C-alpha positions in Angstrom: 29.5 -4.2 23.2 27.1 -6.6 25.0 23.4 -6.9 24.0 22.1 -5.0 27.1 24.2 -1.9 26.4 23.4 -2.0 22.7 19.6 -2.1 23.2 19.8 0.6 25.9 21.7 2.8 23.5 19.2 2.1 20.7 16.3 3.0 23.0 17.9 6.3 24.0 18.6 7.1 20.4 15.1 6.3 19.3 13.7 8.5 22.1 15.9 11.4 21.1 14.9 11.1 17.5 11.2 11.0 18.4 11.4 14.1 20.6 13.3 16.0 17.9 11.1 14.9 15.0 8.5 17.6 15.5 9.4 21.3 15.4 7.3 24.2 16.6 5.4 25.1 19.7 3.1 23.2 22.0 -0.5 24.6 22.4 -0.4 27.1 25.3 -3.0 29.6 26.3 -1.6 32.9 27.5 -4.6 34.1 29.4 -7.4 32.0 30.9 -9.1 34.2 33.5 -11.5 37.1 32.7 -13.1 38.4 35.9 -15.8 41.1 36.3 -16.2 41.6 32.5 -19.2 43.2 30.9 -21.7 40.5 29.7 -21.5 42.3 26.3 -17.7 41.8 26.1 -15.9 39.5 23.7 -13.6 37.1 25.5 -10.4 36.8 23.6 -8.3 33.7 24.4 -4.8 34.3 23.2 -2.5 31.4 22.3 1.2 31.2 21.6 0.6 29.7 18.1 -1.9 29.6 15.3 -5.0 27.5 16.1 -6.3 25.5 13.2 -8.8 23.1 14.8 -11.1 23.0 17.8 -13.2 19.8 18.1 -15.6 20.7 20.9 -16.7 23.6 23.0 -18.5 23.2 26.3 -19.5 25.4 29.2 -21.5 24.6 32.3 -24.6 26.6 31.3 -24.5 26.8 27.5 -23.7 30.5 28.0 -20.9 30.9 25.4 -20.2 30.3 21.8 -17.1 30.5 19.5 -17.3 33.2 16.9 -17.2 31.7 13.4 -14.2 32.0 11.2 -11.7 31.8 14.1 -9.4 29.2 12.5 -5.9 30.0 11.5 -5.6 32.6 14.2 -3.7 32.8 17.5 -6.8 34.3 19.1 -10.1 32.6 19.7 -13.1 34.9 20.4 -16.2 33.9 22.5 -19.5 35.7 22.9 -22.5 35.0 25.0 -25.4 33.0 23.6 -28.1 35.4 25.0 -29.4 38.3 22.8 -31.0 41.6 23.5 -34.0 43.1 21.7 -31.8 44.3 18.8 -29.8 41.0 18.7 -26.8 42.2 20.8 -25.0 39.1 22.0 -24.2 38.9 25.7 -23.3 36.4 28.4 -25.6 35.8 31.4 -25.0 38.6 33.8 -23.9 38.4 37.4 -22.5 34.9 37.0 -19.2 32.9 37.3 -18.7 30.2 34.6 -16.1 28.5 32.5 -15.5 27.6 28.9 -14.0 24.2 28.0 -12.4 23.7 24.6 -11.3 20.2 23.6 -8.9 18.8 21.1 -7.2 22.1 20.2 -4.7 21.7 17.4 -2.2 24.3 16.2 -0.4 24.8 12.9 2.6 22.8 14.2 0.2 19.8 14.6 0.5 19.8 18.3 -2.7 19.0 20.2 -4.1 19.7 23.6 -7.0 17.6 24.9 -8.6 20.2 27.2 -8.3 23.9 27.9 -10.4 25.8 30.5 -11.2 29.5 30.4 -12.7 31.0 33.6 -14.8 34.2 33.6 -17.3 36.2 35.7 -19.7 38.9 34.5 -21.1 42.1 35.9 -24.8 42.6 36.5 -26.9 44.3 33.8 -28.9 47.0 35.6 -30.2 48.5 32.4 -33.5 47.1 31.2 -32.4 45.7 27.8 -35.7 43.8 27.3 -38.4 46.4 27.7 -36.3 49.6 27.9 -38.3 50.8 30.8 -35.5 53.0 32.1 -35.4 55.0 28.8 -37.4 57.8 30.4 -36.9 59.7 33.6 -40.2 58.6 35.2 -38.9 55.0 35.3 -35.2 55.6 36.0 -33.4 52.7 37.6 -32.8 53.3 41.3 -29.2 52.6 42.2 -29.5 53.1 46.0 -30.4 49.4 46.6 -27.4 48.2 44.6 -24.7 50.3 46.4 -22.1 48.2 48.3 -19.9 50.4 50.4 -21.3 53.4 48.5 -20.3 52.0 45.1 -21.7 50.0 42.3 -20.3 48.9 38.9 -22.6 47.4 36.3 -23.3 47.0 32.5 -25.9 48.5 30.2 -26.5 49.1 26.5 -28.2 51.7 24.3 -29.8 49.0 22.3 -32.0 50.5 19.6 -35.1 48.6 18.6 -36.8 49.7 15.5 -40.5 48.9 15.2 -42.1 51.9 13.6 -40.2 54.2 16.0 -36.7 54.2 17.3 -36.4 53.8 21.0 -33.7 53.6 23.8 -31.4 56.4 22.8 -31.2 57.2 26.6 -30.8 55.3 29.8 -31.9 56.8 33.1 -30.5 56.0 36.6 -31.1 57.8 39.8 -29.2 58.0 43.1 -29.9 59.9 46.3 -27.2 62.3 47.5 -26.7 64.7 50.4 -25.0 68.1 50.6 -21.2 67.9 50.4 -21.3 64.3 48.8 -18.8 63.8 46.0 -20.3 61.7 43.2 -17.8 59.9 40.9 -18.9 58.4 37.6 -16.7 56.3 35.4 -18.1 55.1 32.0 -16.5 53.1 29.2 -18.4 52.4 26.0 -17.8 50.9 22.6 -18.7 54.3 21.0 -18.9 57.9 22.0 -21.7 58.8 24.4 -22.8 61.8 26.4 -23.5 61.6 30.1 -25.7 64.1 31.8 -26.1 64.7 35.6 -29.5 66.2 36.3 -29.7 67.9 39.7 -32.9 68.4 41.7 -35.3 70.9 40.1 -34.6 73.7 42.6 -30.8 73.7 41.8 -31.5 74.3 38.1 -28.0 73.2 37.3 -27.3 70.2 35.0 -23.9 69.1 33.8 -23.1 67.1 30.6 -19.8 65.5 29.6 -18.7 63.5 26.6 -17.4 60.0 27.1 -14.9 59.0 24.5 -14.9 55.6 22.8 -13.1 52.7 24.4 -11.5 54.3 27.5 -12.5 55.0 31.1 -14.0 58.4 31.3 -14.2 59.8 34.8 -16.4 62.6 36.0 -16.7 64.0 39.6 -19.3 66.3 41.0 -19.5 67.8 44.5 -23.1 68.3 45.7 -23.7 71.8 46.9 -26.5 73.0 49.2 -29.8 71.3 48.7 -33.2 72.9 49.2 -33.0 74.9 52.5 -36.3 73.3 53.6 -34.7 69.9 53.3 -31.4 70.5 54.9 -29.8 67.3 56.1 -32.1 65.3 53.8 -31.1 63.6 50.6 -32.4 64.3 47.1 -32.4 62.3 43.9 -29.9 63.1 41.1 -30.3 61.6 37.7 -27.5 60.1 35.6 -28.6 60.0 31.9 -26.6 58.1 29.3 -27.3 59.4 25.8 -26.4 58.6 22.2 -26.7 62.0 20.6 -25.7 61.1 17.0 -28.5 58.6 16.3 -26.2 56.0 14.9 -28.9 53.3 15.3 -26.5 50.6 16.5 -26.2 49.0 19.9 -23.6 50.6 22.2 -22.8 48.6 25.3 -21.1 50.3 28.2 -20.0 49.8 31.8 -20.9 52.3 34.4 -19.3 52.8 37.9 -21.0 55.1 40.3 -19.6 55.9 43.8 -20.2 58.3 46.6 -17.3 59.8 48.5 
């Protein structure tokens, strides 16, 4: 065998040995896009293997942080760096952003220099700072937020204790006409009740229970309004309540549409 063939064979053998010297899986992210999430959500980045080290976390606005104690897991969890009055973490609302994690190493000692997670958040229409919409007189008006007669947003029953407990209810109002069909979809981290309060002359209110962790859908067909205001609209109130006084923040998403 001449020298050229010998060294070529040696190089191929060395390459094959190097490639086969490390078992296990490369670092791969299974999901990297999270669109139209609630700002109160936890972003769960799922990997194909156990992650043991992350050197650096960056996002363009300083809007996210890694939950502590995430090593030795195939899932990394991220929450927003903003906090509500009761300390409920949340991402900036109504925004599109990304999270960059660098030098990610798994239990098989494979490393990836850079991984990017993309996300966008819903708007928070609930007043989580001053809780002004916790009474009917200052209900949040949804009319200006409707796009194609529909709106989806985030809120939270975020109890602040300072002598008295507040914000066990959130009030929203929407103007409806006779024969409109109102559809409400709510999803919350705990059980809530939702009350639809009709104009005073109708004297008919409806309450339904929204179960924890699933989309709860409620539809209501508007009947005849005050005869003196035929053809006009009237305000209906959507009231999100926590009836059991659990004294813990309960984030929710609420979709409201008119058909």
